[in-house]
C-alpha positions in Angstrom: 0.0 0.0 0.0 1.3 3.5 -0.9 1.8 6.0 1.8 -0.2 9.2 1.5 2.7 11.1 -0.1 2.9 8.6 -3.0 -0.8 9.0 -3.9 -2.7 11.3 -6.3 -4.3 14.5 -5.0 -6.9 16.1 -7.2 -6.4 19.8 -6.8 -8.6 21.3 -9.5 -11.4 20.1 -11.8 -14.4 21.5 -13.6 -17.8 21.2 -11.8 -19.0 18.7 -14.4 -16.4 16.1 -13.1 -16.9 16.6 -9.3 -19.5 14.0 -8.6 -17.9 11.3 -10.8 -14.5 12.0 -9.3 -16.0 11.6 -5.8 -17.4 8.2 -6.7 -14.0 7.1 -8.0 -11.8 8.5 -5.2 -14.1 6.7 -2.6 -13.6 3.5 -4.5 -9.8 3.7 -4.6 -8.8 5.0 -1.2 -5.3 3.6 -1.6 -4.7 5.6 -4.8 -6.0 9.1 -3.8 -5.2 11.3 -0.9 -5.3 15.1 -0.3 -1.7 14.8 0.8 -0.5 13.0 -2.3 2.6 14.3 -4.2 0.9 13.9 -7.6 -1.1 17.1 -7.9 -3.8 16.4 -10.5 -5.9 18.9 -12.4 -8.5 18.6 -15.2 -9.0 21.1 -17.9 -11.7 21.1 -20.6 -10.1 21.8 -23.9 -12.3 22.5 -27.0 -10.9 21.5 -30.4 -9.5 18.1 -29.4 -12.5 15.8 -30.3 -12.8 12.4 -28.8 -9.5 12.6 -27.0 -7.5 13.5 -23.9 -4.0 14.6 -23.2 -1.8 14.7 -20.2 1.0 17.1 -19.5 3.4 16.8 -16.5 5.6 19.5 -14.8 8.1 18.3 -12.2 8.7 20.4 -9.0 11.0 19.7 -6.1 8.4 18.2 -3.9 5.6 17.1 -6.2 4.5 16.5 -9.8 1.8 18.7 -11.4 -0.2 16.6 -13.9 -3.0 18.1 -16.0 -5.5 16.1 -18.0 -6.9 18.0 -20.9 -10.1 16.5 -22.2 -13.0 16.9 -24.7 -15.9 14.8 -23.3 -16.4 13.9 -19.7 -15.7 10.2 -20.5 -12.3 11.2 -22.0 -11.4 12.8 -18.6 -12.2 9.6 -16.8 -10.4 7.4 -19.3 -7.4 9.8 -18.8 -7.7 9.3 -15.1 -7.7 5.5 -15.5 -4.6 5.7 -17.7 -2.9 8.0 -15.2 -3.6 5.5 -12.4 -2.1 2.7 -14.5 1.0 4.7 -15.6 1.6 6.0 -12.1 1.3 2.6 -10.4 3.8 1.1 -12.8 6.2 4.1 -12.9 5.5 4.8 -16.6 5.7 8.1 -18.5 3.0 10.5 -17.4 2.8 12.4 -20.7 0.7 11.1 -23.5 -2.0 11.9 -26.1 -4.8 9.4 -26.6 -7.8 9.4 -28.9 -10.8 7.2 -29.5 -11.6 5.9 -33.0 -15.3 5.9 -32.2 -17.9 8.5 -31.5 -19.3 6.2 -28.9 -18.1 2.9 -27.5 -20.1 1.1 -24.8 -21.4 -1.9 -22.9 -24.6 -3.9 -22.9 -25.4 -6.0 -19.9 -28.0 -8.7 -20.1 -30.5 -8.4 -17.3 -33.1 -10.7 -18.7 -31.7 -14.3 -18.7 -32.2 -15.0 -15.0 -30.2 -12.3 -13.2 -31.2 -8.7 -12.7 -28.1 -6.8 -11.5 -28.4 -4.9 -8.2 -28.0 -1.2 -8.3 -24.6 -1.5 -6.6 -23.5 -4.0 -9.3 -24.6 -1.6 -12.0 -22.8 1.3 -10.3 -19.6 -0.8 -10.0 -19.7 -1.6 -13.8 -20.3 2.1 -14.5 -17.2 3.1 -12.5 -15.2 0.4 -14.3 -16.6 1.5 -17.6 -15.6 5.1 -17.0 -12.0 4.4 -16.2 -11.7 2.1 -19.2 -13.3 4.8 -21.4 -16.7 3.2 -22.4 -19.2 6.0 -23.0 -22.5 4.2 -23.3 -24.4 1.6 -21.3 -27.5 -0.5 -22.2 -29.3 -2.8 -19.7 -31.0 -5.5 -21.8 -34.4 -5.7 -20.2 -37.0 -7.9 -22.0 -39.5 -7.8 -19.1 -37.3 -6.7 -16.2 -38.5 -3.2 -15.6 -41.7 -2.2 -13.9 -44.9 -1.0 -15.7 -47.4 0.2 -13.0 -50.6 -1.2 -14.5 -49.1 -4.4 -15.9 -48.5 -6.7 -12.8 -47.8 -9.8 -14.9 -45.1 -8.0 -17.0 -41.9 -9.2 -15.3 -43.9 -11.1 -12.6 -41.5 -12.3 -9.9 -38.5 -11.3 -12.0 -37.0 -8.5 -9.9 -37.3 -5.7 -12.5 -36.1 -2.1 -12.2 -38.4 0.6 -11.0 -38.6 4.1 -12.5 -36.6 5.3 -9.5 -33.9 2.6 -10.1 -33.5 3.6 -13.7 -33.3 7.3 -12.8 -30.6 6.5 -10.2 -28.6 4.5 -12.8 -28.9 7.3 -15.3 -27.9 10.0 -12.8 -24.8 8.0 -11.7 -23.8 7.3 -15.3 -24.2 10.9 -16.3 -21.8 12.0 -13.6 -19.3 9.6 -15.0 -19.8 10.8 -18.6 -21.7 7.7 -19.7 -25.0 7.8 -21.7 -27.6 5.2 -20.7 -30.2 4.2 -23.2 -32.9 1.5 -23.2 -32.4 -1.9 -24.7 -35.7 -3.8 -25.0 -37.7 -6.1 -27.2 -40.7 -5.1 -29.3 -41.3 -8.2 -31.5 -39.5 -11.5 -30.5 -37.7 -12.8 -27.4 -40.9 -12.1 -25.4 -41.7 -15.6 -24.3 -41.3 -14.6 -20.7 -44.2 -12.2 -21.1 -46.3 -14.2 -23.6 -46.5 -17.3 -21.4 -49.2 -15.6 -19.3 -52.9 -15.7 -20.3 -53.1 -11.9 -19.7 -51.2 -11.4 -23.0 -52.9 -14.0 -25.2 -54.5 -11.3 -27.3 -51.2 -9.9 -28.5 -49.4 -13.2 -29.1 -48.5 -14.6 -32.5 -46.3 -17.4 -31.4 -44.9 -18.4 -28.0 -42.0 -15.9 -28.5 -43.4 -13.3 -30.9 -45.9 -10.4 -30.6 -48.9 -10.3 -32.9 -48.3 -7.8 -35.7 -51.0 -5.6 -37.2 -53.0 -5.7 -33.9 -53.9 -2.4 -32.2 -53.6 -3.9 -28.7 -50.0 -4.8 -29.5 -49.1 -1.3 -30.4 -50.8 0.1 -27.2 -48.6 -2.4 -25.3 -45.4 -1.4 -27.1 -46.1 2.3 -26.6 -46.4 1.6 -22.9 -43.1 -0.3 -22.9 -41.3 2.5 -24.7 -42.8 5.2 -22.4 -41.9 3.5 -19.1 -38.4 2.5 -20.2 -37.4 5.8 -21.7 -39.0 8.4 -19.4 -36.4 8.0 -16.5 -33.4 8.4 -18.9 -31.8 11.5 -20.4 -30.9 9.8 -23.7 -33.2 10.0 -26.7 -31.7 6.8 -28.2 -33.6 3.5 -27.8 -32.7 0.0 -28.8 -36.0 -1.8 -29.9 -34.5 -5.3 -30.4 -36.5 -7.1 -33.1 -33.8 -9.8 -33.5 -34.4 -13.5 -34.0 -38.2 -13.2 -34.3 -38.3 -16.7 -35.7 -41.8 -17.9 -36.7 -43.0 -14.3 -37.3 -46.5 -14.5 -38.9 -46.9 -18.3 -38.5 -49.1 -18.5 -35.4 -52.2 -16.5 -34.6 -51.2 -14.0 -37.3 -51.7 -16.6 -40.0 -55.0 -17.7 -38.5 -56.3 -14.1 -38.8 -54.6 -12.8 -42.0 -53.6 -16.0 -43.8 -50.1 -16.5 -45.2 -48.1 -13.2 -45.8 -44.6 -12.4 -46.8 -42.6 -12.3 -43.5 -40.5 -9.4 -44.9 -43.6 -7.4 -45.5 -45.0 -8.2 -42.0 -41.6 -7.2 -40.5 -41.3 -3.9 -42.3 -44.9 -2.9 -41.6 -44.3 -3.6 -37.9 -41.0 -1.7 -38.0 -42.7 1.3 -39.4 -45.4 1.3 -36.7 -42.9 1.0 -33.9 -40.7 3.6 -35.5 -43.7 6.0 -35.6 -44.3 5.6 -31.8 -40.6 6.5 -31.2 -40.6 9.5 -33.4 -43.8 10.8 -31.8 -41.9 10.6 -28.5 -38.9 12.3 -30.0 -36.8 9.2 -29.6 -34.0 7.9 -32.0 -34.7 4.2 -32.6 -32.3 1.4 -33.5 -32.8 -2.3 -34.1 -30.6 -5.4 -34.4 -30.3 -6.0 -38.1 -30.3 -9.8 -38.5 -34.0 -10.2 -39.4 -33.5 -8.1 -42.5 -31.0 -10.7 -43.8 -32.6 -13.9 -42.5 -36.4 -13.6 -43.2 -35.7 -15.0 -46.7 -34.2 -18.1 -45.0 -30.6 -17.0 -45.4 -27.8 -17.1 -42.8 -27.1 -13.7 -41.2 -23.3 -14.2 -41.8 -23.3 -15.5 -45.4 -23.1 -13.5 -48.6 -26.8 -13.1 -49.1 -27.8 -9.5 -49.7 -31.3 -8.3 -48.7 -33.6 -6.5 -51.1 -32.5 -2.9 -51.1 -35.9 -1.7 -52.0 -37.3 -2.8 -48.7 -39.0 0.0 -46.9 -36.7 0.4 -43.9 -37.1 3.8 -42.3 -33.9 5.8 -42.9 -34.2 7.6 -39.6 -33.5 4.4 -37.7 -30.1 2.9 -36.9 -29.1 -0.7 -37.7 -26.9 -2.7 -35.3 -24.8 -5.4 -36.9 -24.0 -8.0 -34.2 -21.3 -10.6 -34.6 -19.6 -12.5 -31.8 -18.3 -15.5 -33.6 -15.5 -14.7 -36.1 -11.8 -14.2 -35.9 -11.3 -13.0 -39.5 -11.6 -9.2 -39.9 -12.6 -9.6 -43.6 -15.9 -11.2 -42.5 -16.8 -8.2 -40.4 -15.8 -5.8 -43.1 -18.0 -7.6 -45.7 -21.0 -7.3 -43.5 -20.4 -3.7 -42.7 -20.3 -3.0 -46.5 -23.6 -4.8 -46.9 -25.2 -2.5 -44.4 -23.9 0.5 -46.1 -25.2 -0.7 -49.4 -28.6 -0.5 -47.8 -28.0 3.1 -47.0 -27.1 2.7 -43.3 -23.9 3.4 -41.4 -24.2 0.5 -38.9 -23.5 0.4 -35.2 -21.4 -2.7 -34.6 -21.8 -5.0 -31.5 -19.1 -7.5 -30.4 -19.1 -9.5 -27.2 -17.3 -10.8 -24.2 -18.3 -14.5 -24.1 -20.1 -14.6 -20.8 -23.1 -16.7 -21.7 -23.8 -20.4 -21.3 -20.7 -21.0 -19.2 -19.3 -20.3 -15.7 -16.4 -18.0 -16.7 -15.7 -15.7 -19.7 -14.1 -17.4 -22.6 -11.3 -14.8 -22.6 -9.0 -16.2 -25.2 -11.7 -16.4 -27.9 -13.2 -13.1 -26.7 -9.9 -11.3 -27.4 -9.4 -12.9 -30.8 -12.9 -12.1 -32.0 -12.8 -8.6 -30.4 -9.5 -7.7 -32.2 -10.8 -9.0 -35.5 -14.0 -7.0 -35.1 -12.3 -3.8 -34.0 -9.7 -4.1 -36.7 -12.5 -4.1 -39.3 -14.4 -1.3 -37.6 -11.3 0.9 -37.6 -10.5 0.1 -41.2 -14.1 0.8 -42.2 -14.3 3.9 -40.0 -17.4 2.7 -38.1 -18.5 5.4 -35.7 -20.3 3.5 -33.0 -19.4 0.2 -31.3 -20.4 -1.6 -28.1 -19.6 -4.9 -26.3 -22.4 -7.2 -25.3 -22.4 -9.2 -22.0 -25.0 -11.9 -22.6 -26.2 -14.3 -19.9 -28.0 -17.0 -21.8 -29.1 -20.2 -20.0 -29.7 -18.8 -16.5 -26.8 -16.4 -15.9 -24.4 -19.0 -14.4 -21.3 -17.0 -15.4 -19.4 -14.7 -13.1 -20.0 -11.5 -15.0 -16.8 -9.8 -13.6 -14.8 -12.4 -15.5 -15.4 -10.2 -18.6 -13.1 -7.4 -17.1 -9.8 -8.6 -18.7 -11.7 -8.7 -22.0 -12.9 -5.1 -21.5 -9.4 -3.9 -20.7 -8.1 -5.5 -23.8 -10.9 -4.0 -25.9 -10.4 -0.5 -24.4 -6.8 -0.4 -25.5 -7.9 -1.4 -29.0 -10.4 1.4 -29.0 -8.2 4.2 -27.7 -5.1 4.9 -29.8 -1.8 6.1 -28.4 1.7 6.2 -29.8 4.4 4.1 -28.1 2.0 2.4 -25.7 3.4 -0.7 -24.1 2.0 -3.7 -26.0 0.6 -5.4 -22.9 -0.6 -2.3 -21.1 -4.1 -3.7 -21.0 -2.8 -6.2 -18.5 -1.4 -3.5 -16.3 -4.6 -1.5 -16.7 -6.7 -4.5 -15.5 -4.5 -5.0 -12.4 -4.7 -1.4 -11.4 -8.3 -0.5 -12.3 -10.0 -3.9 -11.5 -7.5 -5.4 -9.0 -6.8 -8.7 -10.6 -3.8 -10.5 -12.1 -4.4 -10.8 -15.8 -2.5 -14.1 -16.2 -4.4 -15.6 -13.3 -7.7 -14.7 -14.8 -6.7 -16.1 -18.2 -5.8 -19.3 -16.3 -9.3 -19.4 -14.8 -10.8 -19.4 -18.2 -9.0 -22.7 -18.8 -11.9 -24.4 -17.1 -13.3 -24.6 -20.6 -10.0 -25.4 -22.3 -9.8 -28.7 -24.2 -6.7 -30.5 -22.9 -4.3 -32.0 -25.4 -6.1 -30.4 -28.4 -6.1 -27.0 -30.2 -9.6 -25.6 -30.2 -11.3 -24.9 -33.5 -12.0 -21.3 -34.4 -14.9 -21.9 -36.8 -17.5 -22.6 -34.1 -18.6 -21.4 -30.7 -16.0 -21.7 -28.0 -16.6 -25.0 -26.1 -18.0 -25.1 -22.6 -17.0 -28.5 -21.3 -17.0 -27.3 -17.6 -20.7 -26.7 -18.0 -21.8 -29.9 -19.7 -19.6 -32.1 -17.6 -20.8 -30.6 -14.3 -24.5 -30.8 -15.2 -24.7 -34.1 -17.0 -26.4 -36.7 -14.8 -23.8 -38.4 -12.6 -25.4 -41.8 -13.0 -26.0 -41.9 -16.7 -23.0 -39.6 -17.7 -24.1 -40.0 -21.4 -21.4 -37.5 -22.5 -18.5 -39.1 -20.7 -17.3 -41.0 -23.9 -16.4 -37.6 -25.3 -13.4 -37.4 -22.9 -12.7 -40.8 -21.4 -9.6 -41.3 -23.5 -8.0 -38.2 -21.8 -6.9 -37.8 -18.2 -9.0 -34.8 -17.6 -9.5 -35.5 -13.9 -5.8 -34.7 -13.3 -6.1 -31.6 -15.5 -9.0 -30.2 -13.5 -7.6 -31.0 -10.1 -4.3 -29.4 -11.0 -6.1 -26.3 -12.3 -8.2 -26.1 -9.1 -5.0 -26.2 -7.0 -3.4 -23.4 -9.0 -6.6 -21.3 -8.8 -7.0 -21.7 -5.1 -3.4 -20.5 -4.8 -3.9 -17.5 -7.0 -7.1 -16.5 -5.2 -4.9 -15.8 -2.1 -2.7 -13.1 -3.7 -3.2 -10.1 -1.4 -1.8 -7.6 -3.9 -4.7 -8.6 -6.3 -7.9 -8.3 -4.3 -10.1 -9.2 -7.2 -8.3 -12.6 -7.4 -10.5 -13.7 -4.5 -13.2 -14.3 -7.0 -11.1 -17.1 -8.6 -12.4 -19.3 -5.8 -15.5 -19.8 -7.9 -13.7 -21.3 -11.0 -11.4 -23.2 -8.6 -14.5 -24.9 -7.0 -15.9 -25.6 -10.5 -12.6 -27.3 -11.5 -12.4 -29.2 -8.2 -15.9 -30.6 -8.7 -15.1 -31.6 -12.3 -12.0 -33.3 -11.2 -14.0 -35.6 -8.9 -16.8 -36.1 -11.3 -15.4 -36.8 -14.7 -14.0 -40.2 -14.0 -16.6 -41.5 -11.5 -18.7 -43.4 -14.1 -15.8 -45.3 -15.6 -14.6 -46.3 -12.1 -18.0 -47.5 -11.1 -18.5 -49.5 -14.3 -15.1 -51.2 -14.0 -15.8 -52.2 -10.4 -19.3 -53.3 -11.2 -18.3 -55.4 -14.2 -15.8 -57.2 -12.0 -18.3 -57.5 -9.2 -15.7 -55.9 -7.0 -18.0 -55.1 -4.0 -15.2 -53.9 -1.9 -14.2 -51.3 -4.6 -17.8 -50.2 -5.1 -18.2 -49.6 -1.3 -14.8 -47.8 -1.3 -15.9 -45.5 -4.2 -19.1 -44.5 -2.4 -17.1 -43.4 0.7 -14.3 -41.7 -1.2 -14.8 -40.5 -4.8 -18.6 -40.1 -4.6 -18.5 -38.5 -1.2 -15.8 -36.1 -2.4 -18.0 -35.2 -5.4 -21.0 -34.6 -3.2 -19.0 -32.4 -0.8 -17.4 -30.5 -3.6 -20.7 -29.9 -5.4 -22.3 -28.6 -2.2 -19.4 -26.2 -1.6 -19.7 -25.0 -5.2 -23.4 -24.5 -4.8 -23.1 -22.5 -1.6 -20.4 -20.3 -3.0 -22.3 -19.7 -6.2 -25.4 -18.9 -4.3 -23.7 -16.3 -2.1 -22.0 -14.7 -5.0 -25.3 -14.4 -6.8 -27.1 -12.8 -3.8 -24.3 -10.3 -3.4 -24.7 -9.0 -6.9 -28.2 -9.7 -8.2 -31.8 -9.7 -7.2 -32.7 -13.0 -5.7 -35.2 -13.8 -8.5 -33.7 -16.2 -11.0 -31.5 -18.0 -8.4 -34.1 -20.7 -8.2 -33.0 -21.9 -11.7 -29.4 -22.3 -10.6 -30.3 -23.9 -7.3 -32.6 -26.5 -9.0 -29.6 -27.5 -11.1 -27.4 -27.9 -8.1 -30.3 -29.7 -6.3 -30.5 -32.2 -9.2 -26.8 -32.8 -9.1 -26.8 -33.3 -5.3 -29.9 -35.5 -5.3 -28.6 -37.8 -8.0 -25.2 -38.1 -6.3 -27.0 -39.2 -3.1 -29.2 -41.5 -5.0 -26.2 -43.1 -6.7 -24.5 -43.7 -3.3 -27.7 -45.2 -1.9 -28.3 -47.5 -4.9 -24.7 -48.8 -4.9 -24.7 -49.4 -1.2 -28.1 -51.2 -1.5 -26.7 -53.3 -4.4 -23.7 -54.3 -2.4 -25.7 -55.1 0.7 -28.0 -57.4 -1.3 -25.2 -59.1 -3.2 -23.5 -59.9 0.1 -26.7 -61.1 1.8 -27.6 -63.2 -1.3 -31.3 -62.4 -0.9 -31.7 -61.8 -4.7 -33.9 -58.7 -4.4 -31.6 -56.5 -6.5 -29.1 -58.3 -8.7 -28.2 -55.5 -11.1 -27.7 -51.8 -11.7 -29.0 -51.3 -15.3 -27.4 -47.8 -15.6 -24.0 -49.4 -15.3 -24.7 -52.2 -17.8 -25.6 -49.9 -20.7 -23.1 -49.8 -23.6 -21.7 -46.2 -23.8 -21.9 -44.5 -27.2 -19.9 -41.5 -28.4 -22.8 -39.2 -29.2 -20.7 -36.7 -31.2 -17.9 -38.7 -33.0 -14.8 -36.7 -33.8 -15.8 -33.7 -31.6 -13.9 -34.9 -28.6 -14.6 -32.2 -25.8 -15.0 -29.5 -28.4 -18.8 -29.1 -27.7 -21.0 -26.2 -26.8 -24.2 -27.2 -24.9 -26.9 -25.7 -22.8 -28.3 -27.3 -19.6 -31.3 -28.9 -21.3 -29.1 -30.9 -23.8 -26.3 -31.7 -21.2 -28.3 -32.9 -18.2 -30.0 -36.0 -19.6 -30.5 -37.8 -22.9 -34.2 -37.7 -22.3 -36.3 -34.8 -23.7 -38.3 -34.5 -20.4 -37.2 -31.0 -19.3 -40.4 -29.1 -20.2 -40.7 -30.5 -23.8 -42.7 -33.6 -23.3 
């Protein structure tokens, strides 16, 4: 810890920065002190768009540092850079500029977890120091509408007061908050209720060309936009699969889905314009309604009536070749739109961000954006399949992206690693190590598909049936996971990196996997040899270790969730842990009962059919390079809500 003389003292700043600086200085008490020898001033300087500069003058007893900035966000990015440079004794003079008019974050608050206000405020402070200038909270139904009690029922949505508090806090940090909702598809959470039957086309899609639908949408837009300063609004409209094929077809007969879509787009656009809002949509439906793939060479009909006063957002999280991004940007421009571009940190359908793939895809995306002079970019943090991931595991990826977004001459190549350690408090290499819970030992991962998530499907697959175990039985992955767990437990104890404490979570995941992945093969071998002594031994050792490890993981995961999110949605996670625990206990009981009856020779139970079934490699050639959600991973039966 630095003594007070070695810290930064803010001696002068414009009024517009005072509240934001107060939030930050309170959050970093070991960096700032009124007695610090680094005397810091901020000065607004017109004529240096999208940039900041620092200039340092050395005196006998202190350094005078001035940050010159254009926008408020540039001042806070400059402060984050100064904190990093100062901590690592680097040059305190630099010029830095953003290649974008806006660069931001989108946080998913609809797939199970709704972030607490404190969590949102934490991300806003981090975003400001990294230089991200916009924030969207993705809220399908997780905001309150006063006269719609079933909208977001038992989901923990944000109130009008919550949204205003978020907007005020962000404004003080130079960040624009604008809504991110859905106004066509992805509304199954709402449409499941009988109260919304009259505006339902399919289970996920609103009924187009229905006046009640547009009264409902107008209400959504009013209540999500009123608390916020921004006039932008993201209307969603992505992945509206089955549009016009349900109740719409019963009423209107078969219609061209492109026509249905553009008519709906015009109606919702009119609502926004009447409220003086600037709408944007995800662009995929414009390319896929004719049964094409969003990312192929297919070009949409440029005569389609897409309102020109809307923005299109091209989203792509999957590619590591800049040319693929460039091609799609060109396609949007051929339609007459300068697209926003959305990349991602891979935080969905896994326990920890896929950092290596995140950085490869982010660099390819940003290289294309810079080459094509895209003006607006943001990073999505999705939480598909129940928000199991530690969202803070994205922070190394955000640090990497921020140094791609802000250009500076002669910047150290790996400064994003130093930036992460200073601003977020973690050791970059240790967090990269943690993302190895989804690595594929002994094999290079492919880059033409989703990054695999073996930690998820191995953890959740039924411990008795273990139908996916043939994918990895020829590798000694138990040793891999247990060694990884040991390393992560050690790294979580590094006092100089306080954020490393969170690495206990991936360590517990790895430990549980280490005990689980070989249990089926051990039981089958002992059972085939009728080795009753070994079967009993396994129930008291390996199975008991697995049970204890899974309980420890569940409790840690639960506590982490409750410290950062509303409690709503936790029930999904806990049902999964409950299934794992119950099936482990059932397996122990069945094996012990089998052994008792074999030894007593009473003949009541002479077999364990689950251990006699011939294993099949379900995905030949894939090895562990698989990406699955819980429903596919847990059981080979289709009994999880699908009949």
